[in-house]
VEXFI-423941 format. One line per 8 residues: number of its first residue (from 1); for each residue x, y, z of N, C-alpha, C, O. Coordinates in steps of 0.001 Angstrom, whole numbers. Example, Ala and Ser with C-alpha at 12.3 -4.5 7.8 and 13.67 -1.06 7.14 Angstrom:
1 = 13190 -5690 7800 12300 -4500 7800 13200 -3300 7800 14236 -3319 8465; 12850 -2250 7080 13670 -1060 7140 12900 30 7870 13409 1138 8039
***
This chain:
1 = 73006 -9260 189887 73970 -9821 189129 74452 -8831 188031 73635 -8314 187268; 75628 -8598 187963 76134 -7587 186947 77078 -8313 186085 77991 -8940 186623; 76940 -8295 184609 77807 -8885 183698 79130 -8528 183772 79335 -7324 183930; 80210 -9353 183689 81561 -8970 183836 82054 -8794 182695 81909 -9754 181939; 82681 -7760 182217 83293 -7534 180906 84640 -7786 180900 85462 -7112 181522; 84967 -9027 180005 86331 -9542 179989 86958 -9255 178565 86206 -9242 177590; 88149 -9051 178434 89167 -9045 177229 88694 -10374 176531 88382 -11370 177184; 88661 -10315 175106 88641 -11508 174354 89497 -12699 174831 89058 -13848 174878
9 = 90784 -12337 175191 91836 -13190 175548 91328 -14091 177038 91358 -15312 177188; 90896 -13101 177978 90440 -13614 179199 89210 -14438 179014 89110 -15512 179607; 88085 -13913 178073 86831 -14592 178028 87145 -15930 177264 86248 -16769 177191; 88220 -16145 176760 88312 -17314 175927 88961 -18602 176952 88988 -19799 176668; 89335 -18109 177896 89942 -19071 179063 88756 -20026 179675 87658 -19676 180108; 89252 -21191 179588 88183 -22276 180183 88512 -22681 181381 87791 -23538 181892; 89512 -22244 182024 89797 -22615 183415 89668 -21525 184186 90275 -20502 183869; 88850 -21562 185333 88675 -20655 186267 89388 -20771 187750 89067 -21722 188463
17 = 90261 -19901 188174 90965 -20065 189439 90427 -19093 190526 90765 -17909 190526; 89666 -19565 191360 89070 -18686 192325 89831 -18698 193566 90190 -19712 194167; 90093 -17245 193971 91035 -17063 195299 92364 -17289 194839 93047 -18104 195459; 92860 -16678 193815 94243 -16961 193178 95223 -16287 194275 96263 -16912 194483; 95065 -15345 194849 96045 -14901 195761 97308 -14321 195110 97057 -13557 194178; 98629 -14509 195390 99726 -14518 194796 100134 -15629 193818 101200 -15577 193206; 99311 -16572 193696 99520 -17839 192632 98608 -17856 191674 97746 -18733 191733; 98592 -16888 190573 97751 -17144 189322 98192 -18300 188518 99351 -18713 188537
25 = 97099 -18893 187702 97551 -19880 186872 97624 -19220 185306 96635 -18607 184904; 98601 -19334 184592 98768 -18708 183511 97661 -18887 182427 97299 -17987 181668; 97162 -20170 182446 96020 -20680 181570 94657 -20261 181980 93700 -20498 181243; 94509 -19619 183176 93142 -19638 183775 92745 -17958 183966 93610 -17082 183946; 91653 -17755 184107 90992 -16567 184625 91179 -16592 186013 90685 -17511 186665; 91885 -15624 186597 92250 -15630 188011 91371 -14557 188595 91169 -13449 188099; 90847 -15065 189784 89815 -14200 190654 90282 -14273 191964 90762 -15289 192468; 90127 -13080 192576 90408 -12662 194107 89582 -11523 194565 89020 -10807 193736
33 = 89489 -11340 195684 88871 -10138 196261 89872 -8965 196579 89525 -7786 196512; 91185 -9386 196943 92334 -8581 197408 92898 -7778 196308 93322 -8397 195332; 92964 -6530 196320 93628 -5652 195339 94987 -6150 195135 95432 -6387 194012; 95670 -6314 196254 97127 -6569 196020 97341 -8130 195372 98476 -8441 195011; 96427 -8928 195259 96579 -10259 194584 97105 -10049 193067 97404 -8928 192657; 97187 -11112 192334 97636 -11168 190877 96300 -11588 190155 96342 -12442 189270; 95214 -11042 190495 93988 -11645 189871 93795 -10852 188561 94207 -9698 188437; 93164 -11510 187616 92625 -10707 186512 91243 -9932 186616 90919 -8963 185929
41 = 90472 -10561 187633 89323 -9825 187923 89123 -9860 189395 89323 -10920 189988; 88783 -8904 189974 88445 -8699 191551 86941 -8907 191753 86100 -8135 191293; 86680 -9914 192414 85296 -10361 192948 85269 -10851 194258 86215 -11520 194673; 84163 -10563 195058 84111 -10809 196326 83403 -12253 196300 82264 -12309 195836; 83998 -13380 196759 83436 -14831 196626 82363 -14993 197699 81554 -15921 197709; 82424 -14030 198585 81293 -14113 199653 79990 -13637 199217 78977 -13645 199915; 80088 -13175 197890 78742 -12801 197232 78622 -13648 196104 79093 -13279 195028; 77955 -14919 196238 77853 -15922 195187 77362 -15189 194041 77888 -15550 192988
49 = 76398 -14148 193929 75921 -13562 192942 77034 -12853 192054 76856 -12717 190844; 78114 -12432 192649 79033 -11775 191815 79808 -12808 190885 80423 -12338 189928; 79819 -13962 191063 80304 -14991 190096 79520 -15219 188968 79980 -15698 187931; 78220 -14860 189142 77209 -15306 188260 77309 -14271 186938 76626 -14499 185940; 78190 -13151 187009 78305 -12190 186007 79281 -12852 184851 79372 -12420 183702; 79950 -13921 185354 81093 -14756 184485 80135 -15671 183448 78977 -15969 183741; 80743 -16043 182280 79874 -16720 181453 79523 -18245 182061 80356 -18971 182604; 78116 -18570 181850 77535 -19905 182305 77891 -20969 181374 78041 -20676 180188
57 = 78038 -22126 181757 78261 -23410 181233 79446 -23244 180276 79361 -23759 179162; 80602 -22530 180644 81582 -22272 179942 82803 -22986 180424 83527 -23484 179562; 83113 -23098 181611 84324 -23544 182138 84626 -24962 182248 83760 -25659 182776; 85686 -25509 181850 85912 -26942 181972 86467 -27230 183228 86299 -28369 183665; 87177 -26311 183975 87709 -26745 185249 87790 -25263 186139 88256 -24196 185739; 87274 -25520 187266 87242 -24632 188319 88236 -24977 189449 88209 -26151 189820; 89023 -24227 189997 90021 -24590 191158 89505 -23562 192323 88893 -22539 192018; 89748 -23851 193452 89520 -23344 194718 90446 -23966 195620 90213 -25081 196086
65 = 91526 -23289 195907 92747 -23783 196760 92554 -22910 198038 92677 -21685 198053; 92235 -23695 199109 92165 -22807 200475 91440 -21472 200356 91991 -20403 200615; 90175 -21586 199951 89231 -20428 199824 87975 -20703 200570 87437 -19883 201313; 87515 -21962 200318 85899 -22234 200722 85962 -22112 202208 84948 -21689 202764; 87009 -22423 202939 86899 -22350 204279 86816 -20877 204984 86663 -20668 206188; 86931 -20078 204129 86976 -18649 204570 85481 -17826 204134 85195 -16645 204333; 84700 -18850 203507 83524 -17947 203009 82311 -18316 203790 82142 -19435 204274; 81489 -17339 203888 80337 -17394 204852 79243 -18557 204470 78672 -19187 205360
73 = 79011 -18779 203159 77895 -19673 202703 78665 -20478 201554 78575 -20077 200394; 79499 -21727 201901 80113 -22351 200900 79236 -23012 199952 79639 -23091 198792; 78035 -23529 200269 77153 -24129 199245 76601 -23187 198403 76339 -23560 197260; 76353 -21982 198735 76016 -20921 197783 77066 -20681 196669 76826 -20632 195463; 78176 -20551 197228 79260 -20343 196224 79557 -21587 195228 79999 -21412 194093; 79264 -22879 195782 79356 -23911 194955 78173 -24120 193895 78361 -24673 192812; 76936 -23622 194317 75856 -23573 193458 76260 -22603 192023 75999 -22887 190854; 76932 -21457 192518 77495 -20406 191407 78465 -21205 190673 78386 -21147 189446
81 = 79323 -21907 191167 80311 -22703 190396 79754 -23669 189438 80174 -23809 188289; 78780 -24333 189973 78142 -25243 189135 77420 -24498 187840 77330 -25137 186791; 77010 -23415 187900 76367 -22687 186959 77235 -22382 185911 76870 -22386 184735; 78546 -22076 186340 79676 -21510 185467 80397 -22912 184705 81049 -22761 183672; 80234 -24076 185235 80986 -25249 184714 80154 -25822 183477 78923 -25840 183501; 80868 -26268 182446 80275 -27047 181488 79872 -28406 182034 80495 -28975 182930; 78765 -28899 181422 78468 -30167 181908 79528 -31180 181620 80008 -31286 180491; 79929 -31988 182711 81123 -32748 182627 82342 -32059 183165 83419 -32641 183289
89 = 82137 -30767 183490 83402 -29882 184169 83792 -30281 185225 83093 -31066 185866; 84932 -29878 185662 85681 -30427 186948 85751 -29319 187983 86245 -28234 187678; 85304 -29541 189121 85674 -28428 190361 86837 -29134 191090 86706 -30344 191275; 87788 -28618 191459 88789 -29058 192367 88912 -28165 193324 89103 -26978 193060; 88819 -28630 194561 88658 -28063 195961 89787 -28533 196830 89868 -29731 197100; 90634 -27699 197271 91570 -28049 198408 91205 -27110 199508 91102 -25909 199260; 90989 -27613 200792 90712 -26928 202020 91364 -27703 203239 91641 -28892 203079; 91622 -27079 204455 91975 -27728 205550 91006 -28854 206053 89798 -28695 206225
97 = 91581 -29807 206226 90897 -30911 207005 90384 -30546 208300 91099 -29780 208946; 89325 -30918 208813 88710 -30496 210062 89692 -30811 211167 89582 -30094 212162; 90656 -31766 211193 91425 -32109 212173 92500 -30941 212400 93167 -30926 213434; 92640 -30025 211470 93512 -28974 211566 92932 -27584 211234 93521 -26509 211346; 91624 -27806 210789 91000 -26669 210036 90825 -25331 210752 90618 -24375 210005; 90871 -25092 212055 90673 -24015 212715 91853 -23432 213460 91796 -22719 214462; 92961 -23856 212800 94163 -23075 213285 94400 -21728 212737 95285 -21013 213206; 93680 -21369 211808 93832 -19999 211211 92534 -19347 211637 91483 -19972 211493
105 = 92542 -18094 212169 91607 -17465 212922 90462 -16916 211878 89333 -16612 212265; 90841 -16836 210652 89680 -16484 209629 88901 -17749 209048 88019 -17558 208209; 89182 -18921 209440 88515 -20148 209006 87219 -20248 209695 87220 -20255 210926; 86021 -20334 208989 84848 -20399 209302 84063 -21813 209278 83035 -22066 209907; 84760 -22665 208426 84143 -24028 208455 85324 -25059 208425 86464 -24843 208012; 84844 -26172 208924 85769 -27574 208865 85264 -28454 207877 84076 -28443 207554; 86282 -29376 207274 85800 -30042 206165 86397 -31362 206389 87558 -31363 206798; 85739 -32632 206170 86022 -33850 206326 85511 -34764 204995 85121 -34246 203948
113 = 85572 -35953 205190 85116 -36906 204152 83686 -36814 203877 83204 -37188 202808; 82956 -36281 204905 81418 -36180 204606 80852 -35119 203750 79694 -35100 203332; 81832 -34178 203509 81517 -32958 202802 80923 -33356 201327 80111 -32530 200911; 81139 -34301 200586 80359 -34639 199260 79200 -35184 199511 78415 -35238 198564; 78789 -35703 200766 77444 -36063 201041 76444 -34979 200672 75356 -35198 200140; 76871 -33919 200973 75756 -32658 200724 75659 -32158 199468 74890 -31237 199193; 76459 -32749 198586 76462 -32517 196984 75674 -33581 196310 75519 -33461 195095; 75070 -34766 197012 74550 -35930 196452 72970 -35974 196656 72491 -36060 197787
121 = 72200 -35913 195534 70782 -35747 195719 70379 -37218 196104 69235 -37349 196540; 71050 -38177 196018 70719 -39595 196503 70576 -39633 198015 70001 -40559 198587; 71121 -38590 198648 71092 -38661 200132 70328 -37306 200619 70956 -36326 201019; 68978 -37353 200546 68171 -36293 200656 68257 -35639 202082 68006 -34439 202190; 68631 -36445 203264 68660 -35940 204405 70085 -35029 204471 70227 -34218 205386; 70930 -35180 203638 72165 -34272 203656 72148 -33219 202568 72729 -32153 202773; 71554 -33435 201480 71486 -32611 200384 71494 -31172 200440 70456 -30671 200871; 72437 -30378 200102 72252 -29002 200001 72269 -28452 198666 71933 -27275 198535
129 = 72633 -29173 197585 72954 -28751 196347 74270 -27879 196175 74857 -27432 197161; 74690 -27666 194926 74209 -28241 193841 74714 -29968 193687 75468 -30514 194493; 74180 -30565 192615 74539 -31818 192272 75980 -31865 191662 76234 -31387 190557; 76770 -32389 192350 78403 -32622 191870 78692 -34032 192258 78464 -34451 193393; 79238 -34820 191222 79705 -36167 191640 81033 -36179 192100 81893 -35492 191549; 81283 -36932 193102 82719 -36978 193627 83625 -37905 192641 83207 -39022 192338; 84597 -37534 192253 85544 -38151 191390 86512 -38865 192255 86689 -40081 192191; 87167 -38026 193108 88272 -38692 194066 88442 -37566 195344 88030 -36406 195334
137 = 89009 -38104 196196 89230 -37370 197485 90519 -37794 198023 90834 -38982 197944; 91288 -36943 198557 92690 -37188 199116 92770 -36402 200425 92153 -35350 200593; 93496 -36920 201267 94002 -36376 202441 95508 -36252 202386 96245 -37098 201879; 95928 -35039 202993 97561 -34755 202847 97868 -34419 204368 97145 -33640 204989; 98878 -34987 204896 99283 -34726 206158 99879 -33449 206082 99441 -32604 206861; 100798 -33126 205299 101555 -31904 205266 101746 -31383 203867 102258 -32110 203015; 101341 -30108 203580 101366 -29505 202019 102426 -28373 202049 103276 -28310 201161; 102384 -27526 203011 102957 -26223 202787 104451 -26235 203225 104816 -25687 204265
145 = 105400 -26966 202277 106638 -27096 202751 107406 -25595 202467 108473 -25358 203033; 106921 -24828 201754 107455 -23677 201515 107279 -22702 202661 108137 -21846 202874; 106051 -22823 203500 106058 -22115 204691 106889 -22782 205634 107617 -22010 206259; 106996 -23980 205921 107753 -24666 206895 109259 -24126 206842 109889 -23755 207832; 109718 -24141 205569 111223 -23648 205390 111465 -22218 205780 112611 -21810 205965; 110197 -21296 205935 110323 -19931 206462 110486 -19918 207901 111103 -19024 208480; 109878 -21011 208552 109664 -20967 210059 110354 -21940 210871 110410 -21756 212087; 110950 -23076 210277 111586 -24000 211205 112838 -24412 210431 112880 -24239 209213
153 = 113845 -24944 211091 115115 -25296 210387 115065 -26248 209513 114075 -26971 209625; 115888 -26536 208568 115742 -27282 207256 115853 -28704 207692 115328 -29607 207040; 116483 -28902 208712 116552 -30501 209219 115091 -30820 209669 114663 -31949 209431; 114356 -29982 210250 112884 -30269 210710 112313 -30473 209540 111692 -31530 209425; 112359 -29594 208438 111415 -29833 207301 111659 -31076 206809 110656 -31707 206476; 113018 -31755 206631 113379 -32969 206112 112479 -34134 206900 111940 -35086 206336; 112437 -33846 208326 111744 -34890 209110 110231 -34935 208619 109604 -35930 208256; 109781 -33572 208698 108192 -33514 208167 108014 -34107 206822 106945 -34673 206595
161 = 108885 -34056 205936 108731 -34574 204574 108694 -36213 204617 108011 -36917 203873; 109532 -36645 205599 109466 -38146 205610 108356 -38564 206366 107695 -39503 205924; 107986 -37955 207586 106735 -38416 207926 105522 -38300 207006 104699 -39215 206960; 105396 -37190 206272 104326 -36990 205315 104377 -38164 204392 103294 -38644 204055; 105482 -38697 203933 105664 -39716 202909 105160 -41001 203392 104711 -41847 202618; 105236 -41180 204813 104635 -42294 205426 103193 -42383 205671 102478 -43358 205442; 102829 -41185 206194 101435 -41231 206824 100478 -40863 205726 99376 -41409 205669; 100873 -39919 204816 99815 -39699 203662 99192 -40907 202897 97979 -41033 202729
169 = 100195 -41839 202420 99712 -42880 201653 98938 -43850 202579 98013 -44517 202114; 99263 -43935 203762 98384 -44729 204784 97034 -44142 204820 96041 -44826 204573; 96969 -42886 205123 95587 -42294 205152 94600 -42553 203950 93391 -42772 204027; 95436 -42474 202753 94390 -42543 201634 94136 -43869 201210 93557 -44089 200146; 94624 -44991 202149 94015 -46456 201925 92669 -46498 202203 91906 -47234 201576; 92246 -45632 203257 90751 -45262 203528 90659 -43905 204362 90813 -43808 205580; 90350 -42780 203378 90246 -41728 204243 89105 -41535 204984 89109 -40534 205700; 88046 -42294 204999 86966 -42401 206000 87500 -42878 207159 87219 -42214 208157
177 = 88186 -43833 207316 88722 -44470 208509 89592 -43661 209103 89556 -43549 210329; 90514 -42966 208344 91448 -42152 209061 90845 -40931 209524 91239 -40359 210540; 89846 -40495 208765 89176 -39082 209193 88496 -39343 210479 88512 -38474 211351; 87877 -40518 210672 86900 -40773 211716 87740 -41487 213013 87380 -41317 214178; 88752 -42198 212682 89263 -43046 213867 90677 -42240 214350 90813 -41825 215501; 91595 -42098 213413 93021 -41859 213822 93767 -40606 213416 94943 -40443 213743; 93089 -39721 212706 93765 -38549 212128 94387 -37723 213375 95561 -37366 213265; 93718 -37417 214480 94184 -36762 215632 95264 -37382 216295 95883 -36685 217099
185 = 95665 -38719 216095 96667 -39246 216521 97897 -38919 216094 98851 -39068 216858; 98070 -38431 214824 99242 -37894 214320 99155 -36330 214073 99689 -35788 213105; 98470 -35699 214988 98534 -34130 214943 97723 -33745 213788 98064 -32703 213227; 96785 -34340 213355 95722 -33802 212170 96242 -33676 210877 97448 -33858 210712; 95563 -33411 209997 95977 -33374 208601 95555 -32075 208033 94449 -31561 208205; 96656 -31529 207254 96605 -30093 206872 95779 -29941 205769 95428 -28789 205511; 95298 -31053 204895 94377 -30641 203686 93544 -31866 203331 94040 -32986 203457; 92410 -31715 202933 91704 -32602 202029 91436 -32027 200758 91146 -30848 200559
193 = 91563 -33022 199819 91099 -32371 198574 89970 -33112 197807 90007 -34342 197846; 88995 -32523 197131 87811 -33134 196539 87975 -32773 195034 88227 -31618 194688; 87827 -33777 194166 87553 -33517 192896 86204 -33820 192568 85713 -34928 192783; 85511 -32749 191989 83983 -33130 191774 83701 -32723 190197 84313 -31863 189565; 82709 -33488 189760 82310 -33379 188338 80747 -32893 188288 79876 -33449 188957; 80542 -31985 187572 79095 -31572 187173 78582 -32529 186233 79117 -32789 185156; 77510 -33053 186682 76870 -34174 185776 76573 -33486 184320 76424 -32270 184202; 76505 -34392 183243 76451 -34022 181899 74941 -33966 181711 74466 -33663 180617
***
């Protein structure tokens, strides 16, 4: 582990955005591996040790939007994230739902409603660590309307938006029932979001 030297301004930030790509958050320390990204710091998230050069017990919030599915060992990366979070800090993860998770050639893992079980020590048969408490979970049938607008006619985007407005709230009445029983009947869900809290 090598300590990462940050400017005072970057070191003072208490939001960490991992895998920022071309979408940095102005209030965050933005991290990515790709030199062409808009990152403040270049780190390989496939090496969880690399993250440990950042300040421990410092960040109030860590975001990982469509990153975890690309990593070889998500649980090791989450352990590093837990080291960096303050007690009571929030980890917000967005990943493709398993029903559509392998539509990208670089995706290595699928995620569904069972994922938080692996972070709960009260379920020792599942537990991988770290200990992170599930605050909320949300399914989204469609999320990337910006991409849709680039590849399909605008009238089709409008139809997708209407279908999303009907299906997404229905799915979130019971994400478990949707994920287990009927998600494939509607072509799968593009995203599942987990908001997790480090125990104080």
